[in-house]
Legacy VTK file of the C-alpha trace (Angstrom):
# vtk DataFile Version 3.0
C-alpha trace
ASCII
DATASET POLYDATA
POINTS 114 float
-67.863 -19.081 39.882
-64.564 -17.929 40.471
-62.863 -16.602 37.588
-59.558 -15.850 36.873
-57.880 -15.309 33.732
-53.855 -13.956 33.923
-51.990 -13.004 30.616
-49.225 -10.864 29.573
-46.508 -13.267 30.267
-43.417 -14.046 27.668
-39.663 -14.280 27.257
-38.160 -10.908 28.349
-34.438 -10.363 28.500
-32.779 -9.326 31.961
-33.543 -5.831 32.836
-36.836 -5.859 30.396
-40.573 -4.613 31.308
-43.693 -6.926 30.851
-47.091 -6.155 32.065
-49.135 -8.800 33.415
-52.559 -8.665 33.686
-55.608 -10.662 35.189
-59.422 -10.408 34.683
-61.403 -11.597 37.520
-64.775 -12.611 38.272
-66.634 -9.355 39.869
-68.192 -10.856 43.149
-64.034 -11.592 43.771
-63.132 -8.519 42.618
-65.278 -6.069 44.291
-65.465 -7.881 47.586
-61.425 -8.970 48.214
-57.839 -7.277 47.914
-56.521 -8.911 45.108
-52.952 -10.166 44.554
-50.608 -11.534 42.772
-48.657 -14.432 43.260
-45.729 -16.583 41.934
-44.660 -20.197 41.529
-41.223 -21.700 40.928
-40.980 -25.461 39.661
-41.730 -27.411 42.773
-42.358 -24.728 44.637
-45.375 -23.518 46.209
-46.916 -19.888 45.173
-45.521 -17.255 46.924
-47.130 -13.484 47.526
-45.745 -11.167 45.435
-47.777 -7.985 45.617
-51.531 -6.961 46.640
-53.888 -4.206 45.481
-56.617 -3.588 48.383
-59.890 -2.346 47.940
-58.610 1.297 48.568
-55.924 0.789 46.107
-53.326 0.393 48.959
-50.303 -1.443 47.606
-47.991 -3.810 49.009
-45.063 -5.765 47.843
-42.604 -8.500 48.397
-39.322 -7.507 49.305
-37.207 -8.605 46.029
-39.842 -7.060 44.126
-40.362 -3.742 45.826
-39.242 -0.499 43.628
-39.415 -2.769 40.569
-43.030 -3.873 40.339
-46.382 -1.535 40.332
-49.398 -3.602 40.892
-53.068 -1.505 39.990
-56.628 -2.531 39.230
-59.240 -1.181 37.263
-62.590 -1.452 39.179
-64.635 -0.903 35.715
-62.911 -3.396 34.403
-62.655 -6.181 36.961
-59.056 -6.338 36.177
-55.837 -6.664 37.805
-52.268 -5.243 36.349
-48.301 -6.325 37.238
-46.109 -3.849 35.980
-42.693 -5.302 35.915
-39.057 -3.626 35.414
-36.154 -4.502 35.789
-36.486 -8.260 35.378
-34.604 -10.357 36.470
-33.535 -14.391 36.079
-34.521 -15.241 39.347
-38.215 -13.501 38.385
-38.494 -16.503 36.052
-42.445 -18.331 37.268
-45.670 -18.939 36.620
-47.797 -15.902 37.735
-51.514 -16.111 38.873
-53.555 -13.831 40.826
-56.060 -14.594 43.548
-57.570 -12.717 46.498
-55.714 -12.227 49.515
-56.246 -14.175 51.093
-56.172 -16.689 48.201
-59.260 -18.750 47.475
-59.354 -22.480 46.288
-59.395 -21.653 42.720
-56.696 -20.696 40.466
-56.402 -19.767 36.919
-54.063 -21.282 34.511
-51.439 -18.467 35.305
-48.942 -16.865 33.075
-45.085 -17.917 32.106
-42.623 -15.286 32.633
-39.147 -16.225 31.936
-36.587 -13.858 32.111
-33.282 -15.062 29.827
-30.819 -13.463 28.038
LINES 1 115
114 0 1 2 3 4 5 6 7 8 9 10 11 12 13 14 15 16 17 18 19 20 21 22 23 24 25 26 27 28 29 30 31 32 33 34 35 36 37 38 39 40 41 42 43 44 45 46 47 48 49 50 51 52 53 54 55 56 57 58 59 60 61 62 63 64 65 66 67 68 69 70 71 72 73 74 75 76 77 78 79 80 81 82 83 84 85 86 87 88 89 90 91 92 93 94 95 96 97 98 99 100 101 102 103 104 105 106 107 108 109 110 111 112 113
């Protein structure tokens, strides 16, 4: 059974930082590249960042140089360090494999507002 549990979201002012965490089931985490996605109200989920099994990272253009993805294979945990947050980063953030499976966690809300 796939497990994806995201946490770490919250309300932050523009320019602030947050660190998201995602605990995933071992079978998913060990077998796939993992990524972060975000969803705006009424929109589909968009790719944010990817961490391959060898640790190689890739980012969507609008978060590059602001967000950093990392993974702890011993803890089956994926992280997203988000710096210099902007109001347009406000969304629900999810983690999943890449390509994404059918099962999703509850996500974690990130709100950037003054």
